[in-house]
All heavy atoms as a GROMACS GRO file, in nm:
protein
  537
    1MET      N    1   0.083  -0.120   0.000
    1MET     CA    2   0.000   0.000   0.000
    1MET      C    3   0.087   0.126   0.000
    1MET      O    4   0.040   0.235   0.018
    1MET     CB    5  -0.090  -0.001   0.124
    1MET     CG    6  -0.190   0.110   0.119
    1MET     SD    7  -0.350   0.050   0.162
    1MET     CE    8  -0.438   0.201   0.147
    2GLY      N    9   0.215   0.107  -0.028
    2GLY     CA   10   0.308   0.218  -0.028
    2GLY      C   11   0.308   0.300  -0.157
    2GLY      O   12   0.378   0.399  -0.167
    3THR      N   13   0.231   0.258  -0.260
    3THR     CA   14   0.229   0.332  -0.385
    3THR      C   15   0.154   0.464  -0.368
    3THR      O   16   0.061   0.474  -0.289
    3THR     CB   17   0.160   0.251  -0.498
    3THR    OG1   18   0.027   0.224  -0.459
    3THR    CG2   19   0.232   0.122  -0.524
    4SER      N   20   0.198   0.562  -0.446
    4SER     CA   21   0.135   0.694  -0.434
    4SER      C   22  -0.004   0.692  -0.496
    4SER      O   23  -0.036   0.610  -0.583
    4SER     CB   24   0.220   0.801  -0.500
    4SER     OG   25   0.203   0.798  -0.640
    5ILE      N   26  -0.086   0.783  -0.453
    5ILE     CA   27  -0.223   0.791  -0.504
    5ILE      C   28  -0.223   0.829  -0.652
    5ILE      O   29  -0.308   0.783  -0.729
    5ILE     CB   30  -0.307   0.888  -0.419
    5ILE    CG1   31  -0.455   0.861  -0.439
    5ILE    CG2   32  -0.276   1.033  -0.453
    5ILE    CD1   33  -0.542   0.919  -0.332
    6LEU      N   34  -0.126   0.911  -0.695
    6LEU     CA   35  -0.117   0.949  -0.835
    6LEU      C   36  -0.088   0.828  -0.923
    6LEU      O   37  -0.146   0.812  -1.030
    6LEU     CB   38  -0.008   1.055  -0.854
    6LEU     CG   39  -0.034   1.192  -0.791
    6LEU    CD1   40   0.086   1.283  -0.808
    6LEU    CD2   41  -0.158   1.256  -0.849
    7LYS      N   42   0.002   0.742  -0.877
    7LYS     CA   43   0.035   0.621  -0.954
    7LYS      C   44  -0.086   0.530  -0.964
    7LYS      O   45  -0.114   0.473  -1.069
    7LYS     CB   46   0.151   0.549  -0.886
    7LYS     CG   47   0.250   0.492  -0.983
    7LYS     CD   48   0.366   0.432  -0.911
    7LYS     CE   49   0.491   0.506  -0.955
    7LYS     NZ   50   0.612   0.460  -0.889
    8ARG      N   51  -0.162   0.517  -0.856
    8ARG     CA   52  -0.282   0.433  -0.859
    8ARG      C   53  -0.387   0.490  -0.954
    8ARG      O   54  -0.466   0.416  -1.011
    8ARG     CB   55  -0.338   0.417  -0.719
    8ARG     CG   56  -0.257   0.317  -0.637
    8ARG     CD   57  -0.328   0.279  -0.511
    8ARG     NE   58  -0.303   0.383  -0.410
    8ARG     CZ   59  -0.378   0.404  -0.303
    8ARG    NH1   60  -0.484   0.332  -0.281
    8ARG    NH2   61  -0.348   0.498  -0.217
    9LEU      N   62  -0.388   0.622  -0.970
    9LEU     CA   63  -0.483   0.685  -1.063
    9LEU      C   64  -0.433   0.684  -1.208
    9LEU      O   65  -0.504   0.728  -1.298
    9LEU     CB   66  -0.510   0.830  -1.020
    9LEU     CG   67  -0.589   0.846  -0.891
    9LEU    CD1   68  -0.591   0.992  -0.850
    9LEU    CD2   69  -0.730   0.794  -0.908
   10GLY      N   70  -0.312   0.635  -1.227
   10GLY     CA   71  -0.256   0.629  -1.362
   10GLY      C   72  -0.195   0.759  -1.408
   10GLY      O   73  -0.184   0.784  -1.527
   11ILE      N   74  -0.157   0.846  -1.315
   11ILE     CA   75  -0.098   0.975  -1.348
   11ILE      C   76   0.053   0.963  -1.339
   11ILE      O   77   0.107   0.920  -1.237
   11ILE     CB   78  -0.151   1.085  -1.255
   11ILE    CG1   79  -0.302   1.100  -1.275
   11ILE    CG2   80  -0.078   1.216  -1.278
   11ILE    CD1   81  -0.369   1.193  -1.177
   12ASP      N   82   0.121   1.001  -1.446
   12ASP     CA   83   0.267   0.994  -1.451
   12ASP      C   84   0.325   1.114  -1.378
   12ASP      O   85   0.305   1.228  -1.417
   12ASP     CB   86   0.312   0.994  -1.598
   12ASP     CG   87   0.460   0.970  -1.613
   12ASP    OD1   88   0.530   0.952  -1.511
   12ASP    OD2   89   0.507   0.968  -1.729
   13GLU      N   90   0.398   1.087  -1.272
   13GLU     CA   91   0.454   1.195  -1.190
   13GLU      C   92   0.573   1.263  -1.256
   13GLU      O   93   0.611   1.373  -1.215
   13GLU     CB   94   0.496   1.140  -1.054
   13GLU     CG   95   0.379   1.091  -0.972
   13GLU     CD   96   0.423   1.033  -0.839
   13GLU    OE1   97   0.474   1.111  -0.756
   13GLU    OE2   98   0.408   0.911  -0.820
   14SER      N   99   0.631   1.202  -1.360
   14SER     CA  100   0.748   1.262  -1.424
   14SER      C  101   0.708   1.368  -1.528
   14SER      O  102   0.793   1.440  -1.579
   14SER     CB  103   0.831   1.153  -1.492
   14SER     OG  104   0.757   1.094  -1.598
   15VAL      N  105   0.582   1.380  -1.559
   15VAL     CA  106   0.535   1.476  -1.658
   15VAL      C  107   0.510   1.611  -1.590
   15VAL      O  108   0.454   1.618  -1.481
   15VAL     CB  109   0.404   1.426  -1.725
   15VAL    CG1  110   0.349   1.531  -1.820
   15VAL    CG2  111   0.430   1.297  -1.800
   16ASP      N  112   0.551   1.719  -1.657
   16ASP     CA  113   0.528   1.854  -1.606
   16ASP      C  114   0.390   1.900  -1.656
   16ASP      O  115   0.374   1.940  -1.771
   16ASP     CB  116   0.637   1.950  -1.654
   16ASP     CG  117   0.622   2.089  -1.597
   16ASP    OD1  118   0.530   2.111  -1.515
   16ASP    OD2  119   0.701   2.177  -1.634
   17TYR      N  120   0.290   1.893  -1.570
   17TYR     CA  121   0.153   1.926  -1.609
   17TYR      C  122   0.127   2.077  -1.612
   17TYR      O  123   0.016   2.120  -1.644
   17TYR     CB  124   0.053   1.857  -1.516
   17TYR     CG  125   0.048   1.707  -1.539
   17TYR    CD1  126   0.111   1.620  -1.453
   17TYR    CD2  127  -0.018   1.655  -1.648
   17TYR    CE1  128   0.108   1.483  -1.474
   17TYR    CE2  129  -0.022   1.519  -1.672
   17TYR     CZ  130   0.041   1.434  -1.584
   17TYR     OH  131   0.038   1.298  -1.607
   18THR      N  132   0.228   2.159  -1.580
   18THR     CA  133   0.210   2.304  -1.586
   18THR      C  134   0.230   2.356  -1.729
   18THR      O  135   0.187   2.465  -1.761
   18THR     CB  136   0.308   2.377  -1.493
   18THR    OG1  137   0.441   2.347  -1.532
   18THR    CG2  138   0.286   2.334  -1.349
   19LYS      N  139   0.295   2.277  -1.814
   19LYS     CA  140   0.318   2.317  -1.952
   19LYS      C  141   0.196   2.280  -2.037
   19LYS      O  142   0.132   2.178  -2.013
   19LYS     CB  143   0.441   2.246  -2.009
   19LYS     CG  144   0.570   2.290  -1.945
   19LYS     CD  145   0.688   2.219  -2.011
   19LYS     CE  146   0.818   2.263  -1.948
   19LYS     NZ  147   0.931   2.189  -2.002
   20PRO      N  148   0.165   2.361  -2.140
   20PRO     CA  149   0.053   2.327  -2.228
   20PRO      C  150   0.084   2.199  -2.307
   20PRO      O  151   0.199   2.173  -2.341
   20PRO     CB  152   0.040   2.447  -2.321
   20PRO     CG  153   0.166   2.523  -2.308
   20PRO     CD  154   0.228   2.487  -2.177
   21LEU      N  155  -0.017   2.122  -2.335
   21LEU     CA  156   0.002   1.997  -2.408
   21LEU      C  157   0.034   2.022  -2.555
   21LEU      O  158   0.104   1.944  -2.618
   21LEU     CB  159  -0.124   1.910  -2.398
   21LEU     CG  160  -0.158   1.860  -2.258
   21LEU    CD1  161  -0.291   1.786  -2.259
   21LEU    CD2  162  -0.048   1.770  -2.203
   22VAL      N  163  -0.019   2.132  -2.610
   22VAL     CA  164   0.004   2.166  -2.750
   22VAL      C  165   0.073   2.302  -2.756
   22VAL      O  166   0.027   2.397  -2.693
   22VAL     CB  167  -0.130   2.170  -2.827
   22VAL    CG1  168  -0.107   2.204  -2.974
   22VAL    CG2  169  -0.203   2.038  -2.815
   23ASP      N  170   0.182   2.310  -2.832
   23ASP     CA  171   0.254   2.437  -2.841
   23ASP      C  172   0.177   2.537  -2.929
   23ASP      O  173   0.092   2.498  -3.008
   23ASP     CB  174   0.396   2.415  -2.893
   23ASP     CG  175   0.397   2.358  -3.033
   23ASP    OD1  176   0.355   2.241  -3.048
   23ASP    OD2  177   0.437   2.427  -3.126
   24PRO      N  178   0.204   2.667  -2.914
   24PRO     CA  179   0.128   2.770  -2.988
   24PRO      C  180   0.134   2.753  -3.139
   24PRO      O  181   0.036   2.780  -3.208
   24PRO     CB  182   0.195   2.900  -2.946
   24PRO     CG  183   0.259   2.871  -2.815
   24PRO     CD  184   0.298   2.727  -2.820
   25GLN      N  185   0.247   2.709  -3.193
   25GLN     CA  186   0.258   2.692  -3.338
   25GLN      C  187   0.161   2.584  -3.388
   25GLN      O  188   0.095   2.602  -3.489
   25GLN     CB  189   0.402   2.654  -3.373
   25GLN     CG  190   0.429   2.651  -3.522
   25GLN     CD  191   0.574   2.620  -3.553
   25GLN    OE1  192   0.654   2.593  -3.463
   25GLN    NE2  193   0.609   2.622  -3.679
   26THR      N  194   0.152   2.476  -3.316
   26THR     CA  195   0.058   2.369  -3.353
   26THR      C  196  -0.086   2.418  -3.340
   26THR      O  197  -0.170   2.386  -3.425
   26THR     CB  198   0.081   2.245  -3.266
   26THR    OG1  199   0.218   2.206  -3.275
   26THR    CG2  200  -0.006   2.130  -3.310
   27MET      N  201  -0.114   2.497  -3.237
   27MET     CA  202  -0.250   2.551  -3.221
   27MET      C  203  -0.287   2.639  -3.339
   27MET      O  204  -0.398   2.632  -3.390
   27MET     CB  205  -0.261   2.631  -3.090
   27MET     CG  206  -0.283   2.546  -2.968
   27MET     SD  207  -0.426   2.436  -2.978
   27MET     CE  208  -0.559   2.553  -2.989
   28ASN      N  209  -0.194   2.723  -3.384
   28ASN     CA  210  -0.221   2.809  -3.500
   28ASN      C  211  -0.246   2.726  -3.624
   28ASN      O  212  -0.334   2.757  -3.705
   28ASN     CB  213  -0.105   2.906  -3.524
   28ASN     CG  214  -0.100   3.014  -3.419
   28ASN    OD1  215  -0.202   3.048  -3.358
   28ASN    ND2  216   0.017   3.069  -3.396
   29LEU      N  217  -0.170   2.618  -3.640
   29LEU     CA  218  -0.188   2.529  -3.754
   29LEU      C  219  -0.327   2.465  -3.750
   29LEU      O  220  -0.399   2.461  -3.851
   29LEU     CB  221  -0.080   2.420  -3.754
   29LEU     CG  222  -0.086   2.318  -3.866
   29LEU    CD1  223  -0.048   2.385  -3.999
   29LEU    CD2  224   0.008   2.204  -3.837
   30LEU      N  225  -0.368   2.418  -3.632
   30LEU     CA  226  -0.500   2.357  -3.617
   30LEU      C  227  -0.611   2.458  -3.644
   30LEU      O  228  -0.712   2.427  -3.708
   30LEU     CB  229  -0.515   2.298  -3.477
   30LEU     CG  230  -0.429   2.176  -3.448
   30LEU    CD1  231  -0.435   2.140  -3.299
   30LEU    CD2  232  -0.473   2.058  -3.532
   31ARG      N  233  -0.593   2.582  -3.596
   31ARG     CA  234  -0.695   2.686  -3.618
   31ARG      C  235  -0.709   2.717  -3.766
   31ARG      O  236  -0.820   2.728  -3.818
   31ARG     CB  237  -0.658   2.813  -3.543
   31ARG     CG  238  -0.694   2.808  -3.397
   31ARG     CD  239  -0.680   2.946  -3.333
   31ARG     NE  240  -0.681   2.932  -3.190
   31ARG     CZ  241  -0.574   2.948  -3.111
   31ARG    NH1  242  -0.459   2.982  -3.163
   31ARG    NH2  243  -0.584   2.932  -2.981
   32SER      N  244  -0.596   2.731  -3.836
   32SER     CA  245  -0.603   2.763  -3.979
   32SER      C  246  -0.666   2.648  -4.057
   32SER      O  247  -0.743   2.670  -4.150
   32SER     CB  248  -0.465   2.797  -4.034
   32SER     OG  249  -0.381   2.684  -4.033
   33TYR      N  250  -0.635   2.524  -4.018
   33TYR     CA  251  -0.697   2.409  -4.084
   33TYR      C  252  -0.847   2.410  -4.061
   33TYR      O  253  -0.925   2.386  -4.153
   33TYR     CB  254  -0.636   2.279  -4.030
   33TYR     CG  255  -0.706   2.156  -4.082
   33TYR    CD1  256  -0.681   2.110  -4.211
   33TYR    CD2  257  -0.798   2.087  -4.003
   33TYR    CE1  258  -0.746   1.998  -4.260
   33TYR    CE2  259  -0.863   1.974  -4.052
   33TYR     CZ  260  -0.837   1.931  -4.180
   33TYR     OH  261  -0.902   1.822  -4.228
   34GLN      N  262  -0.889   2.439  -3.938
   34GLN     CA  263  -1.031   2.442  -3.906
   34GLN      C  264  -1.103   2.550  -3.985
   34GLN      O  265  -1.211   2.528  -4.038
   34GLN     CB  266  -1.050   2.465  -3.756
   34GLN     CG  267  -1.194   2.463  -3.712
   34GLN     CD  268  -1.211   2.494  -3.564
   34GLN    OE1  269  -1.123   2.556  -3.504
   34GLN    NE2  270  -1.319   2.452  -3.506
   35GLN      N  271  -1.041   2.668  -3.997
   35GLN     CA  272  -1.102   2.777  -4.072
   35GLN      C  273  -1.115   2.742  -4.219
   35GLN      O  274  -1.216   2.769  -4.281
   35GLN     CB  275  -1.020   2.905  -4.055
   35GLN     CG  276  -1.036   2.966  -3.917
   35GLN     CD  277  -0.938   3.080  -3.892
   35GLN    OE1  278  -0.847   3.102  -3.972
   35GLN    NE2  279  -0.954   3.149  -3.781
   36GLN      N  280  -1.011   2.679  -4.276
   36GLN     CA  281  -1.017   2.637  -4.416
   36GLN      C  282  -1.128   2.534  -4.436
   36GLN      O  283  -1.202   2.539  -4.533
   36GLN     CB  284  -0.884   2.578  -4.461
   36GLN     CG  285  -0.777   2.680  -4.484
   36GLN     CD  286  -0.645   2.616  -4.522
   36GLN    OE1  287  -0.627   2.494  -4.511
   36GLN    NE2  288  -0.551   2.697  -4.565
   37HIS      N  289  -1.139   2.440  -4.343
   37HIS     CA  290  -1.240   2.335  -4.352
   37HIS      C  291  -1.380   2.396  -4.346
   37HIS      O  292  -1.467   2.358  -4.424
   37HIS     CB  293  -1.219   2.234  -4.240
   37HIS     CG  294  -1.307   2.114  -4.248
   37HIS    ND1  295  -1.296   2.022  -4.349
   37HIS    CD2  296  -1.410   2.074  -4.171
   37HIS    CE1  297  -1.388   1.929  -4.332
   37HIS    NE2  298  -1.458   1.958  -4.225
   38GLN      N  299  -1.402   2.490  -4.255
   38GLN     CA  300  -1.532   2.556  -4.245
   38GLN      C  301  -1.562   2.633  -4.372
   38GLN      O  302  -1.675   2.631  -4.421
   38GLN     CB  303  -1.535   2.650  -4.124
   38GLN     CG  304  -1.544   2.578  -3.992
   38GLN     CD  305  -1.531   2.674  -3.874
   38GLN    OE1  306  -1.488   2.786  -3.888
   38GLN    NE2  307  -1.568   2.627  -3.756
   39HIS      N  308  -1.462   2.700  -4.428
   39HIS     CA  309  -1.482   2.778  -4.550
   39HIS      C  310  -1.521   2.686  -4.666
   39HIS      O  311  -1.610   2.717  -4.744
   39HIS     CB  312  -1.354   2.856  -4.583
   39HIS     CG  313  -1.366   2.946  -4.701
   39HIS    ND1  314  -1.446   3.057  -4.701
   39HIS    CD2  315  -1.311   2.940  -4.823
   39HIS    CE1  316  -1.438   3.116  -4.818
   39HIS    NE2  317  -1.356   3.047  -4.894
   40GLN      N  318  -1.454   2.570  -4.675
   40GLN     CA  319  -1.486   2.474  -4.781
   40GLN      C  320  -1.628   2.421  -4.765
   40GLN      O  321  -1.701   2.406  -4.863
   40GLN     CB  322  -1.388   2.358  -4.781
   40GLN     CG  323  -1.251   2.395  -4.834
   40GLN     CD  324  -1.150   2.282  -4.818
   40GLN    OE1  325  -1.175   2.186  -4.747
   40GLN    NE2  326  -1.036   2.295  -4.884
   41GLN      N  327  -1.670   2.395  -4.641
   41GLN     CA  328  -1.806   2.346  -4.618
   41GLN      C  329  -1.908   2.451  -4.660
   41GLN      O  330  -2.010   2.419  -4.719
   41GLN     CB  331  -1.826   2.311  -4.471
   41GLN     CG  332  -1.770   2.177  -4.432
   41GLN     CD  333  -1.799   2.143  -4.287
   41GLN    OE1  334  -1.808   2.231  -4.202
   41GLN    NE2  335  -1.814   2.015  -4.259
   42GLN      N  336  -1.881   2.577  -4.629
   42GLN     CA  337  -1.973   2.684  -4.666
   42GLN      C  338  -1.982   2.694  -4.818
   42GLN      O  339  -2.090   2.712  -4.873
   42GLN     CB  340  -1.927   2.817  -4.607
   42GLN     CG  341  -1.948   2.826  -4.458
   42GLN     CD  342  -1.883   2.949  -4.397
   42GLN    OE1  343  -1.805   3.018  -4.464
   42GLN    NE2  344  -1.912   2.977  -4.271
   43GLN      N  345  -1.868   2.682  -4.887
   43GLN     CA  346  -1.870   2.687  -5.033
   43GLN      C  347  -1.948   2.570  -5.091
   43GLN      O  348  -2.025   2.587  -5.184
   43GLN     CB  349  -1.727   2.686  -5.088
   43GLN     CG  350  -1.656   2.818  -5.072
   43GLN     CD  351  -1.516   2.814  -5.129
   43GLN    OE1  352  -1.450   2.710  -5.126
   43GLN    NE2  353  -1.469   2.926  -5.178
   44GLN      N  354  -1.929   2.451  -5.036
   44GLN     CA  355  -2.002   2.333  -5.084
   44GLN      C  356  -2.150   2.349  -5.061
   44GLN      O  357  -2.232   2.317  -5.147
   44GLN     CB  358  -1.950   2.206  -5.016
   44GLN     CG  359  -1.814   2.164  -5.063
   44GLN     CD  360  -1.759   2.046  -4.984
   44GLN    OE1  361  -1.811   2.013  -4.879
   44GLN    NE2  362  -1.653   1.986  -5.033
   45HIS      N  363  -2.188   2.402  -4.945
   45HIS     CA  364  -2.329   2.422  -4.913
   45HIS      C  365  -2.390   2.522  -5.010
   45HIS      O  366  -2.499   2.501  -5.062
   45HIS     CB  367  -2.345   2.471  -4.769
   45HIS     CG  368  -2.486   2.501  -4.732
   45HIS    ND1  369  -2.580   2.402  -4.714
   45HIS    CD2  370  -2.552   2.618  -4.712
   45HIS    CE1  371  -2.696   2.457  -4.684
   45HIS    NE2  372  -2.681   2.589  -4.682
   46TYR      N  373  -2.318   2.630  -5.039
   46TYR     CA  374  -2.368   2.732  -5.132
   46TYR      C  375  -2.383   2.672  -5.271
   46TYR      O  376  -2.484   2.692  -5.337
   46TYR     CB  377  -2.272   2.852  -5.136
   46TYR     CG  378  -2.313   2.955  -5.236
   46TYR    CD1  379  -2.420   3.040  -5.212
   46TYR    CD2  380  -2.247   2.966  -5.358
   46TYR    CE1  381  -2.459   3.135  -5.304
   46TYR    CE2  382  -2.285   3.060  -5.451
   46TYR     CZ  383  -2.391   3.145  -5.424
   46TYR     OH  384  -2.430   3.237  -5.516
   47ALA      N  385  -2.283   2.595  -5.316
   47ALA     CA  386  -2.289   2.534  -5.450
   47ALA      C  387  -2.404   2.435  -5.459
   47ALA      O  388  -2.477   2.432  -5.559
   47ALA     CB  389  -2.157   2.463  -5.480
   48THR      N  390  -2.426   2.357  -5.354
   48THR     CA  391  -2.535   2.259  -5.353
   48THR      C  392  -2.671   2.329  -5.355
   48THR      O  393  -2.759   2.294  -5.433
   48THR     CB  394  -2.526   2.169  -5.228
   48THR    OG1  395  -2.397   2.110  -5.225
   48THR    CG2  396  -2.630   2.060  -5.231
   49SER      N  397  -2.688   2.431  -5.272
   49SER     CA  398  -2.817   2.500  -5.267
   49SER      C  399  -2.841   2.578  -5.395
   49SER      O  400  -2.954   2.588  -5.442
   49SER     CB  401  -2.825   2.591  -5.144
   49SER     OG  402  -2.728   2.692  -5.152
   50THR      N  403  -2.736   2.633  -5.456
   50THR     CA  404  -2.751   2.705  -5.582
   50THR      C  405  -2.793   2.609  -5.692
   50THR      O  406  -2.881   2.638  -5.772
   50THR     CB  407  -2.619   2.775  -5.621
   50THR    OG1  408  -2.580   2.860  -5.514
   50THR    CG2  409  -2.636   2.859  -5.745
   51ALA      N  410  -2.730   2.491  -5.696
   51ALA     CA  411  -2.765   2.391  -5.797
   51ALA      C  412  -2.909   2.344  -5.778
   51ALA      O  413  -2.983   2.328  -5.875
   51ALA     CB  414  -2.669   2.272  -5.789
   52ALA      N  415  -2.950   2.325  -5.654
   52ALA     CA  416  -3.087   2.281  -5.627
   52ALA      C  417  -3.186   2.390  -5.670
   52ALA      O  418  -3.291   2.360  -5.728
   52ALA     CB  419  -3.103   2.250  -5.479
   53ARG      N  420  -3.152   2.516  -5.645
   53ARG     CA  421  -3.240   2.625  -5.687
   53ARG      C  422  -3.249   2.631  -5.838
   53ARG      O  423  -3.355   2.651  -5.893
   53ARG     CB  424  -3.187   2.759  -5.633
   53ARG     CG  425  -3.261   2.802  -5.509
   53ARG     CD  426  -3.222   2.942  -5.468
   53ARG     NE  427  -3.112   2.930  -5.373
   53ARG     CZ  428  -2.998   2.998  -5.379
   53ARG    NH1  429  -2.978   3.086  -5.472
   53ARG    NH2  430  -2.904   2.979  -5.290
   54ARG      N  431  -3.136   2.611  -5.906
   54ARG     CA  432  -3.138   2.614  -6.052
   54ARG      C  433  -3.227   2.504  -6.107
   54ARG      O  434  -3.305   2.526  -6.197
   54ARG     CB  435  -2.996   2.598  -6.106
   54ARG     CG  436  -2.928   2.729  -6.128
   54ARG     CD  437  -2.803   2.711  -6.213
   54ARG     NE  438  -2.694   2.773  -6.140
   54ARG     CZ  439  -2.588   2.711  -6.094
   54ARG    NH1  440  -2.572   2.582  -6.113
   54ARG    NH2  441  -2.494   2.774  -6.028
   55GLU      N  442  -3.215   2.383  -6.050
   55GLU     CA  443  -3.300   2.273  -6.098
   55GLU      C  444  -3.447   2.305  -6.077
   55GLU      O  445  -3.528   2.285  -6.165
   55GLU     CB  446  -3.264   2.144  -6.024
   55GLU     CG  447  -3.131   2.085  -6.068
   55GLU     CD  448  -3.093   1.964  -5.986
   55GLU    OE1  449  -3.184   1.903  -5.926
   55GLU    OE2  450  -2.974   1.931  -5.982
   56ARG      N  451  -3.481   2.354  -5.960
   56ARG     CA  452  -3.620   2.386  -5.930
   56ARG      C  453  -3.672   2.496  -6.022
   56ARG      O  454  -3.779   2.485  -6.076
   56ARG     CB  455  -3.634   2.430  -5.784
   56ARG     CG  456  -3.687   2.320  -5.696
   56ARG     CD  457  -3.716   2.369  -5.558
   56ARG     NE  458  -3.598   2.343  -5.475
   56ARG     CZ  459  -3.531   2.433  -5.406
   56ARG    NH1  460  -3.568   2.558  -5.404
   56ARG    NH2  461  -3.426   2.401  -5.336
   57SER      N  462  -3.592   2.601  -6.040
   57SER     CA  463  -3.640   2.711  -6.121
   57SER      C  464  -3.660   2.667  -6.265
   57SER      O  465  -3.752   2.712  -6.332
   57SER     CB  466  -3.546   2.831  -6.113
   57SER     OG  467  -3.421   2.795  -6.168
   58GLY      N  468  -3.576   2.575  -6.314
   58GLY     CA  469  -3.593   2.526  -6.451
   58GLY      C  470  -3.720   2.444  -6.466
   58GLY      O  471  -3.793   2.458  -6.564
   59SER      N  472  -3.749   2.359  -6.368
   59SER     CA  473  -3.868   2.275  -6.379
   59SER      C  474  -3.995   2.357  -6.352
   59SER      O  475  -4.099   2.332  -6.410
   59SER     CB  476  -3.860   2.157  -6.283
   59SER     OG  477  -3.854   2.204  -6.151
   60GLU      N  478  -3.984   2.455  -6.264
   60GLU     CA  479  -4.100   2.538  -6.234
   60GLU      C  480  -4.131   2.634  -6.348
   60GLU      O  481  -4.245   2.674  -6.366
   60GLU     CB  482  -4.076   2.617  -6.104
   60GLU     CG  483  -4.081   2.529  -5.981
   60GLU     CD  484  -4.039   2.604  -5.858
   60GLU    OE1  485  -4.001   2.722  -5.866
   60GLU    OE2  486  -4.045   2.542  -5.749
   61ALA      N  487  -4.031   2.669  -6.427
   61ALA     CA  488  -4.052   2.761  -6.538
   61ALA      C  489  -4.142   2.697  -6.643
   61ALA      O  490  -4.215   2.766  -6.714
   61ALA     CB  491  -3.919   2.800  -6.599
   62ALA      N  492  -4.142   2.565  -6.653
   62ALA     CA  493  -4.225   2.496  -6.751
   62ALA      C  494  -4.372   2.492  -6.707
   62ALA      O  495  -4.462   2.475  -6.789
   62ALA     CB  496  -4.174   2.354  -6.771
   63VAL      N  497  -4.398   2.512  -6.578
   63VAL     CA  498  -4.535   2.506  -6.526
   63VAL      C  499  -4.580   2.648  -6.493
   63VAL      O  500  -4.511   2.720  -6.423
   63VAL     CB  501  -4.540   2.417  -6.398
   63VAL    CG1  502  -4.682   2.414  -6.344
   63VAL    CG2  503  -4.490   2.278  -6.431
   64GLU      N  504  -4.696   2.686  -6.544
   64GLU     CA  505  -4.750   2.819  -6.514
   64GLU      C  506  -4.801   2.823  -6.371
   64GLU      O  507  -4.870   2.731  -6.328
   64GLU     CB  508  -4.866   2.850  -6.610
   64GLU     CG  509  -4.826   2.864  -6.755
   64GLU     CD  510  -4.774   3.003  -6.784
   64GLU    OE1  511  -4.821   3.099  -6.720
   64GLU    OE2  512  -4.687   3.014  -6.870
   65PRO      N  513  -4.774   2.928  -6.295
   65PRO     CA  514  -4.831   2.939  -6.160
   65PRO      C  515  -4.983   2.958  -6.166
   65PRO      O  516  -5.034   3.025  -6.257
   65PRO     CB  517  -4.763   3.062  -6.101
   65PRO     CG  518  -4.698   3.134  -6.215
   65PRO     CD  519  -4.686   3.038  -6.329
   66THR      N  520  -5.055   2.898  -6.074
   66THR     CA  521  -5.203   2.904  -6.076
   66THR      C  522  -5.255   2.999  -5.970
   66THR      O  523  -5.336   2.961  -5.888
   66THR     CB  524  -5.261   2.763  -6.055
   66THR    OG1  525  -5.208   2.714  -5.933
   66THR    CG2  526  -5.224   2.670  -6.167
   67ARG      N  527  -5.211   3.122  -5.971
   67ARG     CA  528  -5.259   3.218  -5.872
   67ARG      C  529  -5.372   3.302  -5.927
   67ARG      O  530  -5.383   3.343  -6.033
   67ARG     CB  531  -5.147   3.311  -5.826
   67ARG     CG  532  -5.052   3.237  -5.736
   67ARG     CD  533  -4.956   3.335  -5.677
   67ARG     NE  534  -4.840   3.261  -5.626
   67ARG     CZ  535  -4.736   3.316  -5.576
   67ARG    NH1  536  -4.726   3.444  -5.567
   67ARG    NH2  537  -4.638   3.245  -5.531
   0.00000   0.00000   0.00000
């Protein structure tokens, strides 16, 4: 029963937990990747919705509105 409580919890005592796990350069890289990914998704969404609108407007143009 002489083992430390940290060891029993699976915590490595040799690690300096005061330092950040990810360095600032890596964080900037992750942020820029995330922003690019979001921008691509927005572009894909716009292209998809524009294409869907074009299809609808083409098929609706053949039918006269009944108002």
